[in-house]
N, C-alpha and C positions, 0 to 999 in steps of 0.2 A: 171331378175337379171343376172349379169355378170357370165358366166359359170366358169371363173377362180376363182371368189370369192366363189362360191359354194364348191370348192375343198380345201379351206383353212382349216387348223387344227382348233380344238376347241379353242386353245390358240390364234391362229392368228385371229380368229373371234372376240374373246374377246378384243384383242388389237385394231382391226379395229373399233369396236363399241365404245370402250373407247375414242379413239382419234377423232372419228367422232362426238360423242354426248357429250363427256366430255373432250373437248379440254383443259379446265382448269385443270392444275395439281398442282397449288399452291392455298391454301386456308388459310383464317385467322384462322380457327379451323378445325381440323379433329377429328371425333369421330369414334373410332374403335369398332365395334360391335353394331348391331341393336337389342339388347335385352332390358331387363327392364331398366337397368341403362343408356344405351346409348340413348334410345328413350325418357326416362323421362328427361334427361339432355337437349336433343335437344328441347323438347317441352317447357321447361322453358326458353331456349334461344330464341325460336321463339316468346314467349309472352313478352319478355323484350326488350324495345326500344333500349337499349344499344347495342344489337346485330343485329339490323335491317339492318345495312349497312355492316355487316360482312359476308364474304363468309364461308359457313359451309358445309363440306362433311361428310356423314355417310357411312362408308365402312363396308360391311358384306359379308361373303361368300355365304349367302343364304337370299335373301330379300323376299322370299316367304315361310317363316317358317310355319309349320303346328301347330296344337294345341298341343304343346309339353309339357305344364305344367299348373298347376293350382296354383294361388296365393290366399291365404286367410289371412285376417288381421282383426283387430278390430279398430274401430275409433268412435269418437263422432261427429265431423264435417265432412261433405262430402269432399273427396279429389278431385284432378284433374281428377280422373278416375271414378267418380260416375256414369257417363252415361253408362258405360259398366259393372257395377256390375250385375252379373247374378243371385245371390241369397243372402239372408241374414238370419241370425238366431238371435233371441233375447236372447237366453240362451245357455249355454254349460254344458256338463256333464263331471265330473271328477270321475273316478273309480279307486279303488285300494284296498289294504288290509285294511279293516275297514273303507273305505271311499266310499261313493256313493252320490256325491254332485251334485244336479241340481242347477246351479247358474244363476240367472238372472243378466246379465252383464250390465244393464243400469247404466249410460248413454251411454255405449258403444253398438255397434252393430257389430256382427261378419259377415264378408262379403266375397264373392268369386268372383274372376275374372278369366276367361279363357285367356290363352296367345294369342290365335288366335284373340280374340276380341280386346285385347290391341294392338297387332301388327297392325291390320287393322285401329283402331282408330288413333293411332299415325301417321301412314303413310298418312292417309287422311288429318289430321291436318297439318302435315309438308309439304305436297305437295302444300299447298296454299301459301307457302313462296318461292319466286323466288331465294332467297339467300341460300337456302338449297338444296343440291344435294345428291341423293342416288347413291351409286356406288356398284355394286355387284362384289366382288373380294375377293380372299383368300390372307390374309396377311402372308408374310413369315418373314420379319424382320422390325424392327423400329430402326433407328439409329439417333444419334444427332451429328451434326457437323455444324460449321460456322453459328451459330445463328438460326438454324432451325432443325426440325426433318424430316427425310426422311422415308416414308413408302413404302416398297417394296412389291408389290403384283404380282399375276400371270398375271396381264394385264398391268403392268407398275408401275411407281413410282409416288408418290404424296408427296408434301412438305407443311409444315406448321410450324409456330413458336410455335404452341400450339396444341398438340395431346392429346386427352382424350381417354385413352386405357382401354377398359373393357374386353379385352381378357385374361381370367384367365388361368394361367399355373400351374397345380397341381404339377409339378416337383419342383417348388419353395419350397413347404412345405415338400416334400419327401427328399430334399437335405439339410434341415436345422435341427438343434437340439436345437435352442434357445427357441422355443415355443411349448407348448402342442398342439397337433392336434387330434381332434376327428372328426367324421363325423355324420351328420344327414342323414341317408340313408334309403331308402324306396322303396317299390313297391306298386302301387295302382291299384285297379280294380274299374271301373265304372260298377256297376251291376244293373240288373233289375230282381226283384224276382216275383214269381207267386203270392205269398200271401203278405199282408201288414205286415211289421215287423219294419219299421223305423218311427221315429217321425220327420217330416219335420220342426218342430219348434225348434229343438234342435240339435246342433252339438256336437258329442262326441269328446271333445278336447284331452283328454288323458285317455285311458282305460288301466290301468296297471294290470287288473285282468287276463291277459294272462300269460302263463309261462315266467319267466324272463330269465331263462337259464344263470344266472350269468351276465346279461347285463341289461342296461336300455332299456326296450322294451315296446311299447304301440301300441294300435290300435287307429287310427284316422278315424272318420266316419262323412261324410258330406251328410246327407239325403236331397234330393230335392223333394221327394214325399214319400208316405208310402211304395212304392215298388222300389224306385231308390235311389242310394247313391254311393258315392266314399268311398271306404275303403282302407286305407293305413296301411300297417304293417311297423312300423317305429322304428328305433333304434338310440340312441345317444351312439356311441361306436367307437372304433378304427378300428375294422375289419369288412369288408363287408361280407355278406353271399352269398351263391349260390342262384340263381334265384328260385330254387325249394323250399328252406327253407322259403323264403318270401311268395311264393304262397301257400304252404301247410298251413302256419299260417293263411292266409286269408280264405282258405277253412274250416279250423277247426273253425274259428270264426263264419263264416256263419252257419255252422252246429250247433254250440252252440246256435245260435239265432233261431234254428228250421227251417233253410232254407235248403231245399234239391234241389229245382229246381230254377235255376237262369240263366240268360244270361249275359255274360261279354260283355258290349258294347264297352269298350275301356280300355286301360292300360296306366300307366305312371310309371316312375321310376326316381330316382335321388340320388345324393350323394353330400351333401353340406358341405363345411369345417366349422368346429367349432374351431376357434383359435384366439388368440390375437396376432398372428404373425404380425409384423409391415410391411405391404405391402408398406407403403409410403416411405420406404428406397430405393425403386426402382425408385422413381420419379427422373427425370432429369430436367434441366432448361427448357426443351421443351416437355417433356412427363409426364403427370400426370395420374395415374391409378385410375380407378373408378369401382364401382360395387364390385363384389366378388374379382376381381383383385386388388381393392384398399382398401380392408378391410371393405366394407360397410355391409357385412353380420353380423348379431348379433352373436357374438362369442359364447355366452352361450346357444343358442337355434338353430342357423342356420336360423333364420327368416330373410327374405330379403326385403319384399315388403315395409313395413312402413319405414324401415331404409333407403331404396333407396329414398323414397320421401323426407325424412328429409335431407339426405346427399346431394342430388342433389340441393335442395334449398340453402343450405349453400355454395355449390360449386359455384353457380351463383354469390353470393356475393363475394366469393374469387376471381373469374375471373375478376370481375369488379374492384377489388381493385388493380389489376396489381401487386400483390405480387408474388415473385418468386415461381415457382412450388415446389422447394426443401423445402419451408417453410410450405407446406400444412400439416396440422396435424388434426387428428380426435380423438386423445386420450382424455379421460375425466375420471371422477371418476367411471363411469360405466365400463370402461375398466378394472379397478381393480376388481370390483365385478365379471365380466365375467371370469377373469383369476383365481380367487379363486374357482368359481364353476367348471371350467374345471379341475383344479388340483384335486378337490374332485372326480369328475366323472372319472378321469384317474386312481386314486388310488382305488376308491371304486365304480366302475361302477354298481355293483350289488345293490347299495343303491339308484340308481337314482329314482326308483319308490317311495320309502319312502320320499325322499327329495321333489319331486314335489307334491306329494299328501299332504304332511304336509303344503306346501305353501298355498294350496287351502282349507285346512281342515275346516276353519271357514266359508266357503261358501261365501267369499267376494273376488271378482276378481279385483275391481277397483284399489287398491293399487299395485297389482301385474302387471296389464296391464301398469300402469304408470311407474312402475319400469322397465319393459321390453322395454317400449318405450323411456326410458331415459328421462322421464319427472317427475320422482318422487321427492318428498320432502325428507328431512332427516327422517321425521316421517314415511313415507312410507317405506323407506329403513330399518329402525329399525324393523318394523313389519316383513319384509321379513327375515332379519338376525335372529331375535328371533325364527322364525319358522324352522330354519335350525339346524341340529345336531351340537352341540357346538364344541366338540373336533376335529372332522375331518376338520371343516371349520376354526377353529383357527389355526391348523397346516398348512393348505393350505394357509391361509392369511400370516402367517409368512414366508412361503417359497416364496410366490410371492414378498413380501416386500424385502427380502434379496437376491432374485435371481439376 
């Protein structure tokens, strides 16, 4: 190798490689972010003949992400990611004051996917398409001018008439006052215990039997054997806790299960926005926001996986229709339901445990799952509404209507 090349700075190396191997700087589509929404959208484009002649770039600052998160979801029919499902549960447990429901969720199955498997699967599939290019770069700005968007990165600029941006900016929510914002925040431990204490055939979906401390708090447990499980201490609230508070809660929970000796195999943590804030207002004629950055996260729960599959499918139809990006809309009647629940949780966060356990009290999950998947009928929605505390929800509904 040329000695002069060896003494280039890191940025100069990046620029050299970019222009040597990625001479192309203009693409028909650019996807910013190789996470769940970006990769899922790219996979759908790769499978659709409409995009077979379109040049597509996927830009991410780290194309070798580690196993940084776990996605769980319920479904009836297998999804596009069925091949990488790592574990399934036929039933879930809901616990709370006066409630201890073991719920057979048929015809649904609760499933788990690790992010490392999804990243590898998507990249392997997408690498078979010569019109799709991966570019490792850190994006600094995206601007729109003269009929195209220009993406500025640490290794150069790229242009496209259609940029799909999944880079989420928390500052957008901190700087606004028009929408309620809570967080689904958690720390999780993957543990292995000396003695068998878990039921690998049942996921603990929400265990509200833990101290609520004036918030909506629950333990989420995903056993994969009778000695191995992921335990997440989770809150639906506005304020995040110190790391010590989450971890002490997990330690206490394990102790209450009779577990004194265990090994922490891995850890994960996250904070997911729960809001009906209209992210689509930031779309421009040439930049459309997707994923959490586009409002694809389920506002009332923070769930992302299933909604990403649905929204990405709808997005493909939208792109093929050649409709202006500024017309992209994801609002529906469930947006109203989400806004009402968020209003209640904001004003009465301490009632979160009661609200969610009442929803599942009759031991049937199918209508709730359909409701959360935005596939419910009016009859399903009536069941959910009737399970809620009437006065707080009525006040919240009126506030949302007249806001």
